[in-house]
C-alpha positions as a LaTeX table, in Angstrom:
\begin{tabular}{lrrr}
\hline
Residue & $x$ (\AA) & $y$ (\AA) & $z$ (\AA) \\
\hline
Met1 & 0.00 & 0.00 & 0.00 \\
Leu2 & 1.25 & 3.44 & $-0.84$ \\
Arg3 & 0.25 & 6.66 & 0.87 \\
Arg4 & $-0.52$ & 9.55 & $-1.41$ \\
Ser5 & 2.38 & 11.87 & $-2.11$ \\
Val6 & 3.42 & 14.21 & $-4.84$ \\
Gly7 & 4.95 & 11.98 & $-7.52$ \\
Ala8 & 6.05 & 14.57 & $-10.03$ \\
Thr9 & 6.63 & 18.24 & $-10.49$ \\
Ile10 & 4.63 & 19.96 & $-13.20$ \\
Asp11 & 5.77 & 22.99 & $-15.21$ \\
Tyr12 & 3.70 & 24.96 & $-17.71$ \\
Asp13 & 5.37 & 26.65 & $-20.68$ \\
Met14 & 3.29 & 29.74 & $-21.52$ \\
Glu15 & 4.88 & 30.17 & $-24.95$ \\
Thr16 & 4.20 & 26.66 & $-26.26$ \\
Gln17 & 1.17 & 26.06 & $-24.01$ \\
Lys18 & 2.48 & 22.64 & $-23.03$ \\
Ile19 & 2.63 & 20.97 & $-19.65$ \\
Phe20 & 5.87 & 19.21 & $-18.75$ \\
Ile21 & 5.93 & 16.55 & $-16.06$ \\
Lys22 & 9.22 & 15.72 & $-14.36$ \\
Asn23 & 8.90 & 12.12 & $-13.28$ \\
Lys24 & 10.13 & 10.54 & $-10.09$ \\
Phe25 & 10.60 & 6.93 & $-9.01$ \\
Leu26 & 7.85 & 4.40 & $-9.70$ \\
Asp27 & 7.25 & 3.33 & $-6.11$ \\
Leu28 & 4.00 & 1.35 & $-6.18$ \\
Thr29 & 4.40 & $-2.45$ & $-6.39$ \\
Asp30 & 2.37 & $-5.58$ & $-5.74$ \\
Pro31 & 4.04 & $-7.38$ & $-2.81$ \\
Asn32 & 3.50 & $-10.66$ & $-4.70$ \\
Tyr33 & 5.15 & $-9.40$ & $-7.92$ \\
Lys34 & 7.79 & $-6.80$ & $-7.13$ \\
Thr35 & 9.46 & $-6.63$ & $-10.55$ \\
Ile36 & 6.61 & $-4.47$ & $-11.91$ \\
Ser37 & 6.27 & $-0.95$ & $-10.60$ \\
Val38 & 3.80 & 1.86 & $-11.18$ \\
Gly39 & 3.98 & 5.54 & $-10.33$ \\
Asn40 & 3.59 & 9.18 & $-11.31$ \\
Leu41 & $-0.18$ & 8.81 & $-11.05$ \\
Ile42 & $-2.22$ & 11.79 & $-12.19$ \\
Leu43 & $-5.98$ & 11.65 & $-11.62$ \\
Thr44 & $-8.32$ & 13.95 & $-13.54$ \\
Lys45 & $-12.09$ & 14.23 & $-13.66$ \\
Asp46 & $-13.55$ & 12.83 & $-16.88$ \\
Gly47 & $-17.30$ & 13.49 & $-16.84$ \\
Glu48 & $-18.71$ & 11.24 & $-14.11$ \\
Asn49 & $-15.48$ & 9.20 & $-14.04$ \\
Thr50 & $-11.81$ & 9.58 & $-13.12$ \\
Lys51 & $-9.04$ & 9.23 & $-15.69$ \\
Val52 & $-5.78$ & 7.87 & $-14.31$ \\
Thr53 & $-2.56$ & 8.53 & $-16.19$ \\
Gly54 & 0.64 & 6.96 & $-14.92$ \\
Gln55 & 3.72 & 4.98 & $-15.80$ \\
Leu56 & 4.49 & 1.26 & $-15.57$ \\
Lys57 & 7.87 & $-0.43$ & $-15.75$ \\
Met58 & 8.90 & $-4.10$ & $-15.75$ \\
Glu59 & 12.36 & $-5.08$ & $-14.48$ \\
Asn60 & 14.71 & $-7.56$ & $-16.16$ \\
Met61 & 12.72 & $-8.06$ & $-19.36$ \\
Gly62 & 14.31 & $-9.02$ & $-22.67$ \\
Asn63 & 12.10 & $-6.77$ & $-24.77$ \\
Glu64 & 9.64 & $-3.89$ & $-24.58$ \\
Glu65 & 6.59 & $-5.81$ & $-25.80$ \\
Asn66 & 5.38 & $-7.58$ & $-22.67$ \\
Met67 & 1.74 & $-7.99$ & $-21.69$ \\
Val68 & 0.53 & $-6.83$ & $-18.26$ \\
Gly69 & $-2.93$ & $-7.03$ & $-16.71$ \\
Ala70 & $-3.26$ & $-5.15$ & $-13.43$ \\
Asn71 & $-5.72$ & $-3.31$ & $-11.19$ \\
Ile72 & $-5.02$ & $-0.17$ & $-9.22$ \\
Ser73 & $-7.38$ & 0.37 & $-6.29$ \\
Phe74 & $-7.89$ & 3.69 & $-4.51$ \\
Tyr75 & $-8.97$ & 4.05 & $-0.86$ \\
Asn76 & $-10.12$ & 6.94 & 1.32 \\
Asp77 & $-8.63$ & 7.78 & 4.73 \\
Lys78 & $-11.02$ & 5.28 & 6.39 \\
Gly79 & $-9.64$ & 2.41 & 4.29 \\
Glu80 & $-12.79$ & 2.19 & 2.17 \\
Lys81 & $-12.35$ & 1.44 & $-1.53$ \\
Ile82 & $-13.54$ & 4.44 & $-3.54$ \\
Gly83 & $-12.33$ & 3.57 & $-7.03$ \\
Glu84 & $-10.45$ & 1.19 & $-9.26$ \\
Val85 & $-8.96$ & 1.11 & $-12.75$ \\
Ala86 & $-7.76$ & $-1.75$ & $-14.91$ \\
Val87 & $-4.36$ & $-1.32$ & $-16.54$ \\
Thr88 & $-3.66$ & $-3.59$ & $-19.49$ \\
Gly89 & $-1.28$ & $-3.42$ & $-22.39$ \\
Thr90 & 1.30 & $-5.23$ & $-24.48$ \\
Asn91 & 4.03 & $-2.60$ & $-24.76$ \\
Phe92 & 5.67 & $-2.78$ & $-21.34$ \\
Gly93 & 9.29 & $-3.55$ & $-20.50$ \\
Asn94 & 12.47 & $-2.16$ & $-18.95$ \\
Lys95 & 11.60 & 1.42 & $-19.91$ \\
Ser96 & 8.79 & 3.32 & $-18.18$ \\
Gln97 & 5.71 & 3.42 & $-20.40$ \\
Thr98 & 2.74 & 5.72 & $-19.96$ \\
Phe99 & $-0.74$ & 4.26 & $-19.53$ \\
Glu100 & $-4.23$ & 5.72 & $-19.26$ \\
Ala101 & $-7.24$ & 4.08 & $-17.66$ \\
Val102 & $-10.70$ & 5.27 & $-16.62$ \\
Gly103 & $-12.59$ & 4.28 & $-13.48$ \\
Thr104 & $-16.17$ & 4.87 & $-12.42$ \\
Gly105 & $-16.83$ & 7.79 & $-10.07$ \\
Asp106 & $-14.65$ & 10.54 & $-8.66$ \\
Phe107 & $-11.78$ & 9.21 & $-6.55$ \\
Arg108 & $-9.25$ & 12.00 & $-7.05$ \\
Asn109 & $-9.07$ & 12.63 & $-3.29$ \\
Tyr110 & $-7.78$ & 9.17 & $-2.44$ \\
Ser111 & $-5.58$ & 8.57 & 0.61 \\
Thr112 & $-3.92$ & 5.25 & $-0.26$ \\
Val113 & $-3.52$ & 3.12 & $-3.36$ \\
Gln114 & $-2.81$ & $-0.57$ & $-4.03$ \\
Leu115 & $-1.51$ & $-2.37$ & $-7.12$ \\
His116 & $-2.51$ & $-5.93$ & $-7.98$ \\
Ile117 & $-0.80$ & $-7.72$ & $-10.89$ \\
Gly118 & $-3.19$ & $-10.29$ & $-12.37$ \\
Ala119 & $-1.40$ & $-11.44$ & $-15.52$ \\
Val120 & 2.03 & $-11.18$ & $-17.14$ \\
Asn121 & 2.64 & $-12.26$ & $-20.75$ \\
Tyr122 & $-0.80$ & $-13.88$ & $-20.82$ \\
Arg123 & $-0.07$ & $-16.05$ & $-17.78$ \\
Val124 & $-2.63$ & $-15.52$ & $-15.02$ \\
Leu125 & $-0.95$ & $-15.13$ & $-11.64$ \\
Gly126 & $-2.32$ & $-16.58$ & $-8.41$ \\
Gly127 & $-2.79$ & $-14.78$ & $-5.12$ \\
Gly128 & $-5.03$ & $-12.00$ & $-3.93$ \\
His129 & $-4.88$ & $-8.27$ & $-4.20$ \\
Gly130 & $-1.65$ & $-6.52$ & $-3.20$ \\
Lys131 & $-1.44$ & $-5.32$ & 0.37 \\
\hline
\end{tabular}
């Protein structure tokens, strides 16, 4: 479980009207699968939902075309689950890759977050949600 903290600094360039994000370490892992890490989570309201943008990295992989199926769960300060997104893709590897996922409801004011890795390279992993 990871407590909420600022994961990146954001700068806005007035001239080009672009936002630049300076990334930090990817510090969210599933205790049952520690070679995959997630971080730099940015949550934005998307209608009635929340869009989660972040980065995922896999350690010690031979290529950058690995499949991952994961869930990221968000909790309030009482430990109640207030949102979840599914993160899936086939372009993950040793380099940090950006992902986007959308979850139902507004959970931007989360207190803690958990990562659960469910599948890697189409192999379903056993075990419960990350702690």
